[in-house]
C-alpha positions in Angstrom: 138.2 115.0 105.1 136.4 114.7 108.5 138.4 116.7 111.1 135.6 117.0 113.6 135.5 114.9 116.9 133.2 112.1 117.0 131.6 110.1 114.4 129.9 111.4 111.2 126.1 111.3 111.6 125.1 109.7 108.1 121.3 110.5 108.4 120.7 110.3 104.7 118.0 107.6 103.6 120.5 105.2 102.1 123.4 104.2 102.0 123.1 103.6 105.9 125.4 103.1 108.6 127.0 99.7 108.4 127.2 97.9 111.7 130.7 96.7 112.9 129.7 93.0 113.0 128.8 93.3 109.2 132.0 95.2 108.6 134.2 92.6 110.3 132.3 90.0 108.6 133.5 91.5 105.3 137.2 91.8 106.5 138.1 88.3 104.9 140.7 87.2 102.6 139.5 86.5 99.0 138.5 82.8 98.6 138.0 80.7 95.4 134.5 81.2 94.4 134.4 78.1 92.6 135.6 76.3 95.8 133.6 74.5 98.7 134.0 77.3 101.1 132.3 79.8 99.0 129.6 77.1 98.0 128.7 76.9 101.7 128.5 80.8 102.0 126.5 80.9 98.7 124.0 78.4 99.9 123.7 80.0 103.3 122.9 83.5 102.0 120.6 82.2 99.0 118.6 80.4 101.8 118.7 83.2 104.3 117.8 86.1 101.8 114.5 84.2 101.0 112.9 84.9 104.7 114.0 88.6 104.6 111.6 89.0 101.3 109.0 86.5 102.7 109.3 84.1 100.0 110.1 80.3 99.6 110.9 80.9 95.8 114.4 81.7 94.7 116.0 85.1 95.0 118.7 86.0 92.7 121.7 88.2 93.9 123.6 90.2 91.5 126.9 92.5 91.9 125.2 95.6 91.1 123.2 98.4 92.2 119.4 98.7 92.5 119.2 99.9 89.0 120.6 97.0 87.8 117.7 94.7 89.7 115.2 97.0 88.0 116.6 96.1 84.3 116.8 92.6 85.4 113.1 92.4 86.3 112.0 93.8 83.1 114.2 92.3 80.6 113.7 88.8 82.0 109.9 89.0 81.7 108.8 91.4 79.0 109.3 91.9 75.1 109.8 95.1 73.1 107.0 97.2 72.8 105.0 95.8 75.9 102.9 98.2 77.7 104.0 98.6 81.5 101.7 100.3 83.7 103.6 102.5 86.5 102.9 104.9 89.0 104.3 108.4 89.6 105.2 108.4 93.4 108.4 110.3 93.2 111.7 110.4 91.8 112.7 106.8 91.8 109.5 105.7 90.2 110.2 108.2 87.5 113.7 106.8 86.8 112.3 103.2 86.7 109.9 104.4 83.9 112.9 106.3 82.1 114.7 102.8 82.3 111.6 100.9 80.9 111.5 103.3 78.1 115.2 103.1 77.1 114.6 99.3 76.9 112.1 99.7 74.2 109.0 99.1 76.5 106.1 101.3 76.3 105.4 102.7 80.1 102.1 104.4 81.1 102.5 106.4 84.0 99.5 107.2 86.1 100.1 110.9 87.6 101.0 111.5 91.1 101.4 114.4 93.1 104.5 113.2 95.2 102.8 113.3 98.6 101.2 110.0 98.7 101.9 106.4 97.6 99.9 104.4 94.9 96.2 104.9 94.7 94.9 101.1 94.2 91.7 102.3 92.8 93.4 104.2 89.9 95.4 100.8 89.2 92.1 99.0 89.2 90.5 101.3 87.0 93.0 101.4 84.5 93.3 97.5 84.2 89.4 97.0 84.0 89.6 99.4 81.0 92.4 97.2 79.4 89.9 94.5 78.2 92.7 93.3 75.5 95.2 92.8 78.4 97.8 95.1 76.5 99.3 95.8 79.8 101.9 93.2 80.5 103.1 94.3 83.9 102.2 96.6 86.8 105.4 98.3 88.4 105.1 100.3 91.7 107.6 101.5 94.2 106.9 100.1 97.9 108.8 103.0 99.6 109.4 106.1 97.6 112.9 107.4 99.0 112.4 110.6 97.5 109.1 111.5 99.4 109.0 109.3 102.3 105.8 107.8 101.2 105.1 104.0 101.4 102.7 102.3 99.1 100.1 99.5 100.4 101.4 96.6 98.2 98.7 94.2 99.4 96.0 96.7 98.4 97.6 97.0 94.9 97.7 93.2 94.6 94.0 93.3 95.5 93.2 95.9 92.8 94.9 93.8 90.1 92.9 90.8 91.4 89.6 92.5 91.3 90.2 93.8 87.8 90.9 90.2 86.9 93.9 91.1 85.0 96.9 88.8 84.2 99.7 91.5 84.5 102.9 90.6 86.3 103.1 92.4 89.5 106.6 93.9 90.1 107.6 96.0 93.2 110.7 97.9 94.2 111.7 97.6 97.8 115.2 99.2 97.6 114.5 101.4 100.7 112.1 99.2 102.5 113.4 95.6 102.3 114.6 94.8 106.0 112.9 98.0 107.4 109.2 98.1 106.8 106.9 95.0 106.7 107.0 92.9 103.2 105.7 89.7 102.1 106.7 88.6 98.7 104.5 85.5 98.4 101.7 86.4 100.7 100.8 89.7 98.7 101.2 87.9 95.4 104.3 89.8 94.1 106.0 88.2 90.8 109.1 90.1 90.7 110.5 92.0 94.2 113.6 94.4 93.4 115.8 95.1 96.4 119.2 96.5 97.3 121.9 96.1 99.9 122.7 99.6 100.9 119.7 100.6 103.2 117.6 98.1 105.7 120.3 95.2 104.7 122.8 97.4 106.4 125.5 96.9 103.8 127.6 99.0 101.5 126.3 99.3 97.8 126.9 96.7 95.7 124.4 93.8 95.9 120.9 93.8 94.5 118.1 91.2 94.2 115.2 89.8 92.3 112.9 87.9 94.2 110.8 85.8 91.9 107.4 83.8 91.6 106.7 80.7 89.6 104.9 83.0 87.1 107.8 85.2 86.7 110.0 82.4 86.3 107.7 81.0 83.6 107.6 84.2 81.8 111.2 84.1 80.7 110.2 81.5 78.1 108.4 84.1 76.1 110.4 87.3 76.9 112.0 89.0 73.9 114.0 91.6 75.4 117.9 90.8 75.1 119.5 89.8 78.3 122.9 88.2 79.0 124.5 89.3 82.3 120.9 89.7 83.9 119.6 86.4 82.4 117.6 84.5 85.3 118.0 81.1 83.7 121.9 81.0 84.0 121.7 82.4 87.4 119.1 80.1 88.7 121.1 77.1 87.2 124.4 78.1 88.9 122.8 79.0 92.2 121.2 75.5 92.4 124.9 74.1 92.7 125.9 76.6 95.1 127.7 78.9 92.5 127.3 82.0 90.1 127.7 82.1 86.6 130.0 85.4 86.9 132.5 86.5 89.7 130.2 87.4 92.7 130.8 89.9 95.1 132.4 87.5 97.7 133.1 89.8 100.6 129.7 91.5 100.5 128.2 88.0 100.6 130.0 87.6 103.9 128.4 90.8 105.0 125.0 89.8 103.7 125.2 86.5 105.9 126.1 88.6 108.8 123.1 91.0 108.2 120.6 88.3 107.8 121.6 86.9 111.1 121.4 90.3 112.9 117.9 90.8 111.5 116.7 87.4 112.4 118.2 87.7 115.9 116.4 90.8 116.6 113.2 89.5 114.8 111.8 90.9 111.9 108.4 92.1 113.5 110.8 93.8 115.9 112.8 95.4 113.4 109.7 96.7 111.5 108.1 98.0 114.7 111.6 99.8 115.8 111.4 101.6 112.4 107.9 102.6 113.0 108.5 103.6 116.5 111.5 106.0 115.1 109.3 107.3 112.1 106.4 108.2 114.6 109.0 110.2 116.8 110.5 112.0 113.9 107.1 113.2 112.5 105.9 114.3 116.2 109.1 116.5 116.0 108.3 118.0 112.6 104.8 118.6 113.6 105.9 120.4 116.7 108.6 122.3 114.8 105.9 123.4 112.1 103.1 124.6 114.6 103.8 128.1 113.7 103.7 127.6 110.0 107.4 126.3 109.5 108.5 122.9 108.4 106.0 120.0 107.6 106.1 116.3 106.9 105.8 116.0 102.8 103.7 112.7 103.0 100.2 114.0 103.5 98.2 110.6 103.8 98.9 109.0 107.2 98.4 105.4 106.0 101.4 106.1 103.5 103.8 107.6 106.3 107.3 105.7 105.7 108.9 104.0 108.5 112.5 104.3 106.8 112.6 108.0 106.3 110.8 111.3 106.8 111.0 114.1 104.0 110.4 117.3 105.4 109.1 120.3 103.3 110.6 123.6 104.1 108.5 126.8 104.4 108.5 129.3 101.6 111.5 131.3 101.1 113.9 128.9 102.7 116.4 126.7 100.8 116.7 123.2 102.1 120.0 122.6 100.7 121.3 125.9 102.3 119.8 124.4 105.7 121.5 121.1 105.3 124.9 122.8 104.7 124.5 124.5 108.1 123.8 121.1 109.6 126.8 119.4 108.2 129.3 122.4 108.8 128.0 122.8 112.3 127.3 119.3 113.5 128.8 116.9 110.9 125.5 115.5 110.2 124.4 114.5 106.5 120.6 114.9 105.7 119.3 113.6 102.4 118.7 116.4 99.7 115.5 117.0 97.5 115.6 115.0 94.4 114.3 116.4 90.9 111.3 118.6 91.3 111.8 118.6 95.1 115.3 120.2 94.8 116.0 122.9 97.5 112.4 122.4 98.7 112.7 119.2 101.1 115.2 117.6 103.2 115.3 113.8 104.2 116.0 112.4 107.5 116.9 108.6 107.4 115.9 106.5 110.3 116.5 103.0 108.9 119.2 100.2 109.2 121.2 99.9 112.1 119.7 102.5 114.0 118.5 103.1 117.8 116.5 105.8 119.8 119.5 107.5 121.1 120.9 107.9 117.5 117.3 109.3 116.5 117.6 111.8 119.5 120.9 113.1 118.4 119.8 113.4 114.9 116.7 115.3 115.7 118.7 117.7 117.9 121.0 118.2 115.2 118.2 119.2 113.1 116.6 121.5 115.6 119.8 123.3 116.3 120.2 123.7 112.5 116.6 125.2 112.1 117.8 127.8 114.7 121.1 128.5 113.1 119.7 128.9 109.8 116.7 131.1 110.8 114.0 128.6 109.6 110.9 129.4 111.1 110.0 126.8 113.7 108.8 126.4 117.3 111.4 125.1 119.6 110.6 121.7 121.4 110.2 119.3 118.6 113.1 117.2 120.2 111.3 116.9 123.3 108.1 115.8 121.7 110.0 112.9 120.0 111.4 112.2 123.5 107.7 111.6 124.6 106.8 109.3 121.7 110.0 107.2 122.5 109.6 107.1 126.4 105.9 106.2 126.0 106.8 103.4 123.7 109.2 102.2 126.3 106.8 102.2 128.9 104.2 100.3 127.2 106.5 97.8 125.7 105.3 98.7 122.3 107.3 99.6 119.2 105.4 102.8 118.4 
C-alpha cells in the first residue's frame, strides 16, 4: 500500500499510466453486448483502430494479453511442423519462439546479442538459402521491450522481397503501437500483433491482430487447431458490429477514448514526442556514464527505441538493488532486467501518456538513486536531458 505523498511514478515500459479521460470513459455501466448501443461502440473501435495500425484491412480485437495475439497470429495461418524463421532480439522474441514450439511448429532462431534489432541481411541470406520455401513465416519483434532496441520493419520487408520468398511476415508491436511509427499496409506486413497496455494507454486486457489479404487467405490451409482464436468467426461477427464471445466492453469504451486522444494529438506528433523523450533520456544516461558508469544497452543508434531505454549497470552493481533504492526513496518503479539481463539492466519507460515534466521527474529520481546506491556516475545527466528538451522546444521540433 502506498503511504508516500504524491502519486506513484510508474516508469516501467508497460503497463503504462492510464489517462484520466480513458479511466472515466471506462467508468460506465455494463451494457448489452448484443444490443444497438454496443454495436455502435464496436463499429467505432473496429474502424478507428485501423488508423493506429496504418491499415485499411480488418483488425481483430481479443479480450486477452499480447501473448494471446501471438498465438492467434500463428494458429490461424500455419500447420503443425511448419518452419518459422524468428530472430533473437531479446526476452520477448524468445518467448514467442517458445510459444511456437509448444504449438508444434518448427521455429528457427537467428542468434542475436540483445543489443540491437534485427539485421535484415541475415533474414535475406537465410531466405535465399531456402530454395524449397520450407519457411512459412518470418516473425520479428518491432520494439524489444527487454532491451530498448527497435527493428526497422520496412528493411526486413525489403529483405524478404529481395530474396523473392513467399513467407508470411508477422510483426509484434506490443510495446511500439501508438508510440513508434508503424505502417502495416505500407510495409507489407501480413499479421501485426498488438496490446492495449502500452502506447494505447489502457490497462492490460485487449490484444490485436491486424491482417493482410494474404493472411486472411492463409486460414484456408492452416492446420493448427483453433477455436477461441479463430479469425473467421471474429471477422463474420465483427462485420455485424458484434463479437462471437463476450467482449471486454468497458475496455472498448476506453479504447475508443484512447484512439480519440491519439488522433487529436496527431500520430506524427505522438511519434515525435516519444523520440524527443528517448533522445533526452539517452543524453542523461550518456552523461551519467561519462566516468565509466551506466550505459545505454542498445548499441546501434539506428535501433534506439522511442518507447523505453534499457540502462546497463557497471560491473559489480546490481540493477535490482538500485531499483529498490529508487522505489523506497522516491516511490518510482523502474523496469527490471529480464532473463539473461536480470540484475544487469534497469529499464526506463517513457511511453504512453507522458510529457516533458514527467520525464524530468523520472530522470531526477534516477540520478538521485544512483547517488544513494553508490553507483558510479557523473552528476548532471538530468541537466543534459533538459538541454535536449529545451532545444527541441526552441526549434519547434520533436527531437
